[in-house]
C-alpha positions in Angstrom: -79.8 40.1 160.5 -78.5 39.3 156.9 -75.0 38.6 156.0 -74.4 42.1 154.7 -75.5 43.6 158.0 -73.3 41.1 159.9 -70.3 42.1 157.8 -70.8 45.8 158.6 -71.1 44.9 162.3 -67.8 42.9 162.2 -65.9 46.1 161.3 -66.9 47.9 164.5 -64.9 47.3 167.7 -67.7 47.0 170.4 -65.3 48.1 173.1 -65.1 51.5 171.4 -68.8 52.0 171.8 -68.8 51.9 175.7 -68.7 55.4 177.3 -69.2 56.6 180.8 -72.5 58.4 181.5 -71.6 61.2 184.0 -75.2 61.4 185.2 -75.4 57.8 186.3 -71.8 56.8 186.8 -72.2 53.7 184.7 -71.0 52.7 181.2 -73.4 52.7 178.3 -73.2 51.2 174.8 -73.5 54.0 172.2 -73.8 52.5 168.7 -73.0 54.6 165.7 -75.8 55.4 163.3 -74.4 53.0 160.7 -74.8 50.0 163.0 -77.9 48.1 162.0 -80.6 47.8 164.6 -83.9 46.1 164.6 -86.9 48.3 164.2 -88.9 46.2 166.6 -87.9 46.5 170.3 -87.6 43.4 172.4 -90.2 42.6 175.0 -90.3 44.9 178.0 -90.8 44.0 181.6 -91.8 46.7 184.1 -89.4 47.2 187.1 -86.6 45.1 185.6 -83.0 46.4 186.3 -80.6 47.0 183.6 -81.7 49.8 181.2 -82.6 52.2 183.9 -86.0 52.7 182.2 -89.4 51.1 183.0 -89.6 47.8 181.3 -85.9 47.2 180.9 -84.7 44.1 179.0 -84.1 40.7 180.5 -80.8 39.4 181.7 -78.6 37.8 179.2 -77.3 34.3 179.6 -74.2 35.4 181.6 -76.5 37.0 184.1 -75.7 40.6 183.4 -78.7 42.9 183.3 -79.2 44.6 180.0 -81.3 44.5 176.8 -81.8 41.1 175.3 -79.2 40.2 172.7 -76.8 43.0 173.6 -73.3 42.7 172.1 -70.7 43.1 174.9 -67.2 44.3 174.5 -64.9 41.6 173.1 -67.9 39.3 172.0 -67.4 37.5 168.7 -69.9 38.4 166.0 -69.3 35.3 163.9 -72.0 32.8 162.7 -73.7 30.7 165.4 -72.2 27.4 166.2 -68.6 28.7 166.4 -66.7 28.7 169.6 -66.7 31.9 171.6 -63.3 33.6 171.8 -61.7 35.2 174.8 -61.6 38.9 175.1 -58.2 40.7 174.8 -57.9 40.7 178.6 -58.5 37.0 179.0 -62.2 37.2 180.1 -64.7 34.8 178.5 -67.6 37.0 177.2 -71.2 36.0 177.6 -72.7 33.6 174.9 -74.1 35.0 171.8 -77.9 35.5 171.5 -79.8 32.8 169.6 -80.6 32.9 166.0 -83.8 34.6 165.3 -83.9 36.7 168.4 -84.7 40.4 167.7 -81.9 42.9 167.6 -81.9 45.0 170.8 -82.2 48.8 171.0 -79.2 50.8 172.3 -79.2 51.2 176.0 -77.0 50.7 179.0 -75.9 47.9 181.1 -74.7 47.9 184.8 -71.7 45.6 184.2 -68.6 47.8 183.6 -66.6 46.7 180.5 -63.1 45.2 180.9 -60.6 47.6 179.4 -56.9 47.2 178.7 -54.4 48.9 180.9 -53.0 51.9 179.2 -49.3 51.9 178.4 -49.1 55.4 179.6 -50.5 54.4 183.0 -47.9 51.6 183.2 -45.1 54.0 182.4 -46.5 56.5 185.0 -46.7 53.7 187.6 -43.1 52.6 186.9 -41.9 56.3 186.9 -43.8 57.0 190.2 -42.3 54.0 191.9 -38.8 54.8 190.7 -39.2 58.5 191.9 -40.5 57.3 195.3 -37.4 55.1 195.6 -35.1 57.9 194.6 -36.7 60.3 197.0 -36.5 57.8 199.8 -32.8 57.2 199.0 -32.2 61.0 198.8 -33.8 61.6 202.2 -31.7 58.8 203.7 -28.6 60.3 202.1 -29.5 63.8 203.3 -30.0 62.5 206.9 -26.7 60.7 206.9 -25.0 63.8 205.5 -26.5 66.0 208.2 -25.2 63.6 210.8 -21.8 63.7 209.2 -21.9 67.5 209.3 -23.0 67.4 212.9 -20.0 65.4 213.7 -17.8 68.2 212.3 -19.1 70.8 214.8 -17.3 71.2 218.1 -19.6 72.4 221.0 -18.9 74.0 224.4 -21.4 74.1 227.3 -21.3 77.7 228.6 -24.1 77.1 231.2 -26.2 80.1 232.0 -23.9 82.5 230.2 -26.0 82.0 227.1 -29.5 80.9 226.0 -30.6 77.3 226.0 -32.1 77.2 222.6 -32.6 79.3 219.4 -35.9 81.1 218.6 -36.8 82.1 215.1 -39.3 84.6 216.4 -37.0 86.7 218.6 -34.1 89.0 218.3 -30.8 87.3 219.0 -27.2 88.2 219.8 -24.3 86.0 218.7 -20.7 86.7 219.7 -18.3 85.8 216.9 -14.8 85.1 218.2 -11.6 84.7 216.2 -8.8 83.2 218.2 -5.1 83.8 217.7 -4.3 80.1 218.5 -1.9 78.6 216.0 -3.5 75.4 214.8 -3.0 73.8 211.5 -0.3 73.8 208.9 1.0 77.1 207.7 -0.1 79.2 210.6 3.3 79.6 212.3 3.7 83.1 211.1 0.5 84.4 212.6 -0.7 85.2 216.1 1.2 85.2 219.4 3.9 82.6 219.9 2.6 79.9 222.3 -0.9 81.6 222.6 -3.5 79.5 224.4 -6.1 81.0 222.1 -7.0 84.5 223.2 -10.1 86.4 221.9 -8.2 88.2 219.1 -11.2 89.3 216.9 -14.6 89.9 218.5 -17.9 90.9 216.9 -21.2 91.0 218.7 -23.8 90.4 216.0 -27.4 91.6 216.9 -30.2 90.5 214.5 -33.4 92.4 214.9 -36.6 90.6 215.8 -38.4 91.6 212.6 -35.2 90.8 210.6 -35.2 94.2 208.9 -31.7 95.0 210.2 -28.7 93.7 212.0 -25.7 95.3 213.8 -22.2 93.9 213.9 -20.3 95.7 216.7 -16.6 95.0 216.9 -14.9 94.9 220.3 -11.2 95.8 220.3 -9.0 93.1 221.7 -7.0 95.8 223.6 -10.0 97.3 225.4 -9.4 97.5 229.1 -12.2 95.6 231.0 -13.1 93.8 234.2 -13.4 90.1 233.5 -16.1 88.6 235.9 -15.9 85.3 237.8 -16.5 82.6 235.3 -18.1 79.1 236.0 -16.7 76.6 233.4 -17.3 73.0 232.6 -14.2 70.8 233.0 -13.5 67.8 230.8 -14.5 65.4 233.6 -17.9 67.1 233.9 -17.2 69.0 237.0 -17.7 72.8 237.4 -14.9 75.2 238.2 -15.2 78.9 238.9 -12.3 80.9 237.4 -11.8 84.1 239.4 -12.3 87.3 237.6 -9.6 90.0 237.0 -9.8 93.7 236.8 -8.3 96.3 234.4 -7.1 93.7 231.8 -7.2 93.4 228.1 -10.5 92.1 226.7 -8.7 89.3 224.8 -7.7 87.6 228.1 -11.4 86.8 228.6 -10.7 83.7 226.6 -7.9 81.1 227.1 -6.2 82.9 230.0 -6.3 80.7 233.2 -8.5 78.2 231.4 -11.3 80.5 230.5 -13.8 79.3 227.9 -16.0 81.3 225.4 -18.6 81.5 228.2 -16.2 83.8 230.0 -16.0 86.0 227.0 -19.7 86.2 226.7 -20.0 87.2 230.4 -17.3 89.9 229.8 -19.3 91.3 226.9 -22.4 91.6 229.1 -20.4 93.1 231.9 -19.1 95.8 229.5 -22.2 96.5 227.4 -25.1 95.3 229.5 -26.2 93.3 226.4 -27.1 89.7 227.0 -25.3 87.3 224.6 -27.4 84.3 223.5 -24.8 82.3 221.6 -21.2 82.2 220.4 -19.4 81.0 217.3 -15.6 80.7 217.5 -13.1 80.0 214.8 -9.3 80.0 214.4 -7.0 81.1 211.5 -7.9 78.0 209.5 -11.6 79.1 209.2 -10.6 82.2 207.1 -8.6 80.0 204.8 -11.1 77.2 204.3 -14.3 79.4 204.1 -12.8 81.8 201.5 -11.6 78.8 199.4 -15.0 77.1 199.7 -16.7 80.2 198.1 -14.1 80.6 195.4 -12.4 83.7 196.9 -13.5 87.0 198.3 -13.1 90.4 196.6 -11.2 93.1 198.5 -10.2 96.6 197.6 -7.1 98.6 198.5 -6.7 102.3 198.2 -2.9 101.8 197.7 -0.7 98.8 197.0 0.4 96.8 200.0 3.6 94.8 200.5 3.6 93.9 204.2 6.7 92.0 205.3 5.1 90.8 208.6 1.8 89.4 207.3 3.3 88.6 203.8 0.4 90.4 202.1 1.3 91.7 198.6 -1.6 93.2 196.6 -1.9 96.0 194.1 -4.2 99.0 194.5 -7.8 98.4 193.5 -9.8 95.3 193.5 -8.4 91.8 194.0 -9.8 88.4 194.9 -8.2 86.6 197.9 -8.6 83.2 199.3 -6.7 80.8 201.6 -3.4 82.0 202.9 -3.8 85.4 201.1 -7.2 86.0 202.7 -5.8 85.2 206.2 -2.9 87.6 205.5 -5.4 90.3 204.5 -7.4 90.2 207.8 -4.2 89.9 209.9 -2.4 92.9 208.4 -2.4 96.1 210.5 1.0 97.8 209.8 0.0 98.8 206.3 -3.3 100.4 207.1 -4.2 103.7 208.9 -2.2 104.4 212.0 -1.0 100.7 212.1 -3.1 100.0 215.1 -5.8 97.4 216.0 -8.7 99.9 215.4 -7.7 100.4 211.8 -7.3 96.6 211.3 -10.8 96.2 212.7 -12.2 98.4 209.8 -10.3 96.2 207.3 -11.8 93.1 208.8 -15.3 94.6 208.7 -14.8 95.4 205.0 -13.6 91.8 204.4 -16.7 90.3 206.3 -19.0 92.5 204.3 -17.5 91.2 201.1 -17.7 87.6 202.4 -21.4 88.1 203.2 -22.1 89.4 199.8 -20.3 86.4 198.2 -22.0 83.8 200.4 -25.5 85.2 199.6 -24.8 85.7 195.9 -26.5 83.6 193.2 -23.4 81.8 192.0 -22.8 80.5 195.5 -26.3 79.5 196.4 -27.0 77.8 193.1 -23.7 75.9 192.9 -24.1 72.5 194.7 -20.4 71.9 194.8 -19.8 75.3 196.5 -22.6 74.7 198.9 -21.2 71.3 200.0 -17.7 72.7 200.3 -19.1 75.7 202.3 -21.0 73.3 204.6 -18.0 71.2 205.2 -15.7 74.1 205.8 -18.1 76.0 208.1 -18.9 73.0 210.3 -15.2 71.9 210.6 -14.0 75.4 211.4 -16.6 76.4 214.0 -16.9 75.8 217.7 -20.3 76.8 219.0 -22.3 76.6 222.3 -24.6 73.6 222.8 -27.7 75.8 222.3 -27.0 75.9 218.6 -24.8 72.8 218.3 -27.1 70.9 215.9 -26.6 71.4 212.2 -30.4 72.0 211.8 -30.2 74.8 214.3 -27.2 76.4 212.6 -29.1 76.2 209.4 -32.0 78.1 211.0 -29.6 80.7 212.3 -28.2 81.1 208.7 -31.7 81.4 207.2 -32.8 84.0 209.7 -29.7 86.1 209.0 -30.2 85.7 205.3 -33.6 87.5 205.7 -31.7 90.7 206.6 -30.9 92.9 203.6 -27.2 93.6 203.3 -27.9 97.3 203.1 -29.3 97.2 206.6 -26.4 95.2 208.1 -24.3 97.9 210.0 -20.7 97.4 211.0 -19.4 99.6 213.8 -17.0 99.5 216.7 -17.5 100.1 220.4 -16.8 103.8 221.0 -13.5 104.1 222.8 -10.8 106.6 223.8 -7.1 106.1 224.5 -6.4 104.8 228.0 -5.7 107.9 230.1 -3.6 105.8 232.5 -1.0 105.2 229.9 1.7 107.6 228.7 2.4 105.5 225.6 -1.0 104.5 224.3 -1.3 100.8 223.8 -4.8 100.2 225.0 -8.2 101.8 225.0 -11.2 102.2 227.3 -14.9 102.6 226.7 -16.0 106.1 225.9 -18.6 106.6 228.6 -20.0 109.7 226.8 -21.1 108.0 223.6 -20.9 104.2 224.2 -24.0 103.9 226.4 -26.3 105.2 223.7 -24.9 102.6 221.3 -25.4 99.8 223.8 -28.9 101.0 224.6 -29.9 101.1 220.9 -28.7 97.5 220.4 -30.4 96.3 223.6 -33.7 97.9 222.5 -33.5 96.5 219.0 -33.1 99.9 217.3 -31.6 99.9 213.8 -28.5 102.0 212.8 -29.8 102.2 209.3 -32.9 103.6 207.8 -35.3 100.6 207.5 -38.6 100.3 205.8 -41.7 101.3 207.8 -42.3 97.7 208.8 -41.4 98.6 212.4 -43.5 101.8 212.4 -46.9 100.1 213.0 -45.5 98.0 215.8 -43.9 101.0 217.5 -47.0 103.1 217.0 -49.0 100.4 218.8 -46.6 100.3 221.6 -46.6 104.1 222.0 -50.4 104.0 222.1 -50.3 102.0 225.3 -48.9 105.1 227.1 -51.7 107.3 225.9 -54.8 107.8 227.9 -55.9 108.6 231.5 -53.6 107.8 234.4 -54.7 106.6 237.8 -53.4 108.3 241.0 -50.2 106.9 242.4 -52.1 105.9 245.5 -54.3 103.6 243.4 -51.5 101.7 241.8 -51.3 98.2 243.1 -48.2 96.3 241.9 -46.0 93.3 242.8 -42.2 93.8 242.1 -40.0 90.9 241.0 -36.3 90.7 240.4 -35.8 89.2 236.9 -32.1 89.8 236.3 -31.4 93.1 238.0 -28.6 93.3 240.6 -29.4 91.7 243.9 -31.6 93.9 246.1 -33.1 95.8 243.2 -36.7 94.8 244.0 -36.5 96.0 247.6 -34.7 99.2 246.5 -37.5 99.9 244.0 -40.2 99.2 246.6 -38.8 101.7 249.0 -38.4 104.3 246.3 -42.0 103.9 245.1 -43.5 104.0 248.5 -41.4 106.7 250.1 -40.8 109.0 247.1 -43.6 108.4 244.6 -46.6 107.6 246.9 -47.2 104.1 245.4 -48.2 102.6 248.8 -50.0 99.5 247.4 -46.8 97.9 246.3 -44.9 94.8 247.6 -41.7 92.9 247.0 -42.5 89.5 245.5 -38.9 88.2 245.4 -37.2 86.7 242.4 -38.8 86.0 239.0 -38.9 82.4 237.8 -36.7 83.4 234.8 -34.3 86.2 234.0 -35.3 88.9 231.5 -33.2 91.1 229.3 -35.7 94.0 229.7 -37.9 95.3 232.4 -41.6 94.6 231.8 -44.9 95.6 233.3 -47.8 93.1 232.9 -51.3 94.3 233.6 -54.9 93.3 233.1 -57.5 95.0 230.9 -59.0 97.0 233.8 -55.5 98.1 235.0 -54.4 100.2 232.0 -54.8 103.5 233.8 -52.6 102.2 236.7 -50.0 100.9 234.2 -49.8 104.2 232.5 -49.2 105.9 235.9 -46.4 103.5 236.9 -44.8 103.7 233.4 -44.7 107.5 233.8 -43.1 107.2 237.2 -40.5 104.7 236.2 -39.8 106.0 232.7 -41.0 102.8 231.0 -41.4 102.7 227.2 -44.4 101.3 225.4 -42.4 98.2 224.5 -42.1 97.4 228.3 -45.9 97.5 228.6 -47.4 94.0 228.4 -51.2 93.8 228.3 -52.1 90.5 229.8 -53.7 89.5 233.1 -53.5 90.6 236.7 -52.3 88.4 239.6 -53.4 88.2 243.2 -51.1 89.9 245.7 -50.5 88.9 249.3 -53.8 90.5 250.4 -55.8 88.6 247.8 -56.3 91.6 245.6 -55.6 91.9 241.8 -52.2 93.5 241.1 -49.9 94.3 238.2 -46.5 92.6 237.9 -43.3 94.7 237.5 -40.3 92.5 236.6 -37.0 94.2 236.8 -34.8 93.0 233.9 -31.1 93.2 233.2 -31.6 96.6 231.8 -32.6 98.0 235.2 -30.2 100.8 236.2 -31.4 101.6 239.6 -34.4 103.0 241.4 -35.5 106.3 239.8 -33.4 105.9 236.7 -35.5 106.2 233.6 -35.9 103.0 231.5 -37.3 104.7 228.4 -35.9 103.0 225.3 -34.3 105.1 222.6 -36.4 105.6 219.4 -33.4 106.3 217.2 -29.9 105.1 217.2 -27.1 107.6 217.7 -24.9 108.8 214.8 -21.7 106.7 214.7 -18.9 105.9 212.3 -20.2 102.8 210.5 -20.3 101.0 207.2 -22.9 98.7 205.7 -22.5 95.2 204.2 -23.8 96.3 200.7 -21.1 98.9 200.1 -17.6 98.3 198.8 -14.9 100.2 200.6 -11.2 100.3 199.8 -8.9 99.7 202.8 -6.5 102.6 203.3 
């Protein structure tokens, strides 16, 4: 190679000529057309590794396979006799080929060239490491903060009055209790003097299984009820049963004689037949702290109010209240309607609707400061049962409730009438004409609003279980279990089926392993005709039919299983669930109403 050719070669960076061949997975030296090459190829040897072709070139002096005289990345192209320089990465390149050796043809070598680490890669590595550290620190901080919030929550063990855990796949009922206990600074003007903390405000919140709707049913504090016997946990860990009382105000189900929220839950079930899964209880401070945490709640008045007892002073129209003013708003009753508790309940429902809208609004959910304040306020203000006592569980409850559109959250009140035993009406009693339909709708997960047809397919499938041929009553073979019905219900049902309905192949199998809210009939694939006959006899709905498997009865024969739940009303009383909720006076959480 002459000096002119060597000068041109010196202007080419060899490292730039190495490229990856996607077909072989190896790097190849691709010289540009301007690079001088010998017209005579070097000697070939068949079967030699390096070029990937028959007769590849010999190994160079460094031992790397390749064509003889190949210039490797970083190799000096100066005159022979000079020292070889180190490559930019510090590697010593192979020695130069000797003078007079022929110039090799372009080809490939198996040794991968040494390349510099990209500055971009270094930056990415540092950035990735920093982000990993930040995320780890954030996770640790989040964990510690959750533990901090968990320390804010007060829990009460209500035993079997509620459910042990929370399921995100089922309908659930939560009793929201507001007590009239005067705790905290500035609450001296509210509630009953010296109150032990009665159940002053009570809302049974039912959230549908498919999360398309929810029902918030208020229970008047002055409703006359029978409070059942109530097992309670004492501070020393012992159990104490507090005797029940008859014909007393509902608010005495809490606080009176040492009753805990579990007693209130049992009283709700006694009155409505609806099983309560959990409770959340708050005092006056909760209204003040929660409304301040979200930056105030908008309320509306049909007329100006200046109430001397609650100290509420607001103009007609819309106003934003928080703190003390918010508490005064929900406590006021002498300025609304007939100045009774029922009209105050409507005002409280309007306030809760507005609070729900505010808590689910974008300016609350996207404001980190508000969210932290809300989390702190909510956890400090609440007392809950142990079944939902963890912050993670409370978060799950909130997320499930958030799925329900506000337009399908119905607010209503237990249907009541004036107490006929009083000349001067101060209390109310359940309206036995209209209330049972309302309770049944809630028990059977029926919406009080027009929901999308999401439920229709499921209900159609359930109704289809009742269609088809029915076996003769004499062919029905069934075991009867008591799963929450009054004691003796299984035997009562057995006698009725055998003596009145001709279901002779039936037997009393005792108590079920767990209580059920609703009566169910489980049957195997070949027992569908028998199931349809028994459903017709007992008035079971399609939702009570549970296709599954048969069990062996006392005679070793396959039988269906009828489990009488808490909805059981007596032998011969139809258990058909309502398909539509009754018409009631209600409001929904998406509508703004002005208190009057």
